[in-house]
C-alpha positions, -999 to 999 in steps of 0.1 A, spaced: 801 -41 453 780 -11 435 781 25 451 745 37 467 744 61 437 749 35 408 723 23 424 698 50 425 705 54 389 694 19 381 660 20 400 655 55 382 663 40 351 634 13 357 613 37 370 615 57 335 611 22 317 578 15 334 568 46 324 569 40 289 558 6 295 531 15 311 522 39 284 527 12 256 503 -11 272 476 21 273 481 25 234 480 -9 229 445 -13 246 431 14 225 440 1 192 430 -36 201 397 -20 213 393 -6 174 408 -38 158 385 -59 180 352 -41 168 361 -43 127 373 -83 135 342 -89 152 318 -70 129 334 -90 99 331 -124 113 293 -127 110 298 -120 72 329 -143 70 310 -171 89 280 -167 65 298 -166 30 317 -198 39 280 -210 47 271 -204 15 298 -216 -6 298 -250 14 263 -253 5 268 -245 -31 300 -267 -32 277 -295 -20 254 -298 -48 279 -286 -77 308 -309 -93 343 -295 -83 356 -298 -119 334 -263 -126 362 -236 -123 397 -238 -121 403 -227 -85 386 -256 -71 411 -282 -93 438 -294 -78 467 -295 -98 481 -330 -105 513 -324 -92 531 -298 -76 560 -279 -79 558 -246 -71 539 -233 -44 534 -193 -32 532 -183 6 514 -150 20 526 -146 52 515 -120 78 538 -104 108 536 -70 125 553 -40 120 564 -33 147 584 -55 173 582 -53 215 549 -78 213 568 -106 227 572 -138 208 540 -129 182 560 -121 152 587 -150 162 563 -175 165 548 -170 125 583 -170 113 592 -202 129 559 -218 118 567 -200 79 598 -211 80 596 -253 96 567 -252 65 589 -240 38 612 -266 50 593 -292 46 580 -285 13 620 -284 1 624 -312 13 594 -323 -12 616 -306 -40 584 -278 -39 599 -244 -48 583 -216 -22 579 -180 -29 565 -160 -3 544 -119 -3 548 -108 29 528 -81 51 546 -65 75 583 -53 78 587 -77 102 583 -105 84 596 -90 53 633 -80 68 634 -116 82 630 -130 49 651 -108 28 681 -112 50 682 -149 44 679 -148 6 638 -162 7 624 -157 -25 603 -127 -16 587 -119 -47 564 -88 -31 560 -72 2 539 -49 20 542 -29 47 523 3 72 486 -18 58 473 -25 94 441 -1 99 442 14 66 437 -17 45 402 -17 23 384 -45 3 399 -26 -31 433 -35 -23 425 -69 -13 409 -73 -46 439 -66 -64 460 -88 -43 434 -117 -50 436 -111 -86 477 -112 -85 474 -145 -68 448 -160 -91 464 -145 -124 499 -161 -113 481 -199 -101 460 -196 -140 491 -189 -157 513 -218 -140 536 -192 -119 525 -213 -89 502 -243 -85 493 -237 -45 487 -209 -21 490 -211 12 482 -183 40 500 -177 75 481 -153 100 479 -154 142 442 -165 148 433 -146 175 413 -165 203 415 -146 233 436 -116 254 462 -143 262 461 -168 234 466 -161 197 475 -190 178 500 -192 140 477 -207 114 482 -220 82 455 -225 58 454 -237 20 438 -203 -2 442 -218 -36 428 -242 -52 396 -239 -30 388 -262 -4 348 -257 3 345 -256 43 334 -284 56 306 -289 78 300 -315 106 278 -343 109 254 -323 133 257 -293 108 252 -314 75 219 -322 87 207 -285 98 220 -273 61 202 -302 46 169 -288 59 175 -252 42 175 -250 9 192 -221 -11 173 -207 -40 199 -196 -65 194 -175 -95 201 -173 -124 218 -210 -107 244 -225 -87 271 -226 -109 270 -192 -120 267 -178 -87 294 -203 -75 323 -191 -100 309 -155 -89 317 -165 -52 348 -180 -59 374 -154 -57 352 -136 -32 361 -161 -10 397 -155 -14 394 -120 -4 370 -126 26 396 -152 36 426 -127 31 409 -98 48 402 -116 77 435 -124 80 443 -86 84 418 -85 108 429 -116 134 463 -104 127 458 -70 137 437 -79 165 463 -105 178 487 -80 175 477 -54 197 465 -81 226 503 -95 224 517 -65 226 493 -56 256 503 -85 273 539 -82 266 543 -43 282 521 -55 310 544 -80 319 573 -58 314 560 -33 337 556 -61 365 595 -74 358 602 -36 361 578 -32 393 600 -64 405 635 -50 398 626 -18 415 611 -36 448 650 -59 445 670 -28 437 654 -10 465 661 -35 494 697 -36 476 702 2 479 685 3 520 711 -25 527 740 -4 515 731 25 531 726 2 566 759 -6 558 773 28 553 761 47 585 775 15 604 807 21 589 806 55 596 792 49 631 820 28 637 848 50 626 833 81 648 831 59 678 868 47 667 880 81 666 864 89 701 875 61 715 913 69 700 909 103 717 900 90 750 926 65 751 
């Protein structure tokens, strides 16, 4: 049975752990507010961009640009995979990695070769240790990424696609839904599939006519690479916000678990202390009775 000093040391250790988890929770909450503001500020632009692109795509033939044309045979694909740079965020990174592994195995089962470009230290370390074909990796970008870097990344994907090094490009990131819900999401980046409107939305868009200068074809060709950049930048913002929300929830759960363990150990300590006092009293009473005898 554990001694009173051992129990006291465990209680002290859990109290120190609780202080750390509470501090990390507050730090994650502060970072979450900034990331969520950036994400919500970019969302109207991304939504309107997709709306304009979808409107133009319905008025133009799909073979006007190579980024719109699907290749007849898909033999090589590339995956842009997002994870966090740090842990202590529950199953956030594990869910993204599991989705990627499942998708890669499905593609390899079809005889398709897969290459990865990773964003985040956790994904990079995981896939490199398991000998996946990681052609590029980026770490410590969250909060510092700018659109020039995104455009450079987009240009690399387009060059490899146009040069025949890959036949399709996909993206996996965590989509922020709420503080308690972040969904790992897989989307196709290249070839571009124009956003599809619902029935009611199509009727609504049909009543609005966009006037394009110089012409819809030239505008669509100009917007297609920018559409890929918008998708990637949106993934950065969504994934960063999701990571902070997941870490905040994980640290909150850890603090609650510390409280439960402290309460449980305090009860054990009190029982052990009471048993020790009772044993000492019994020894004293026994000694006194022996002296009387």
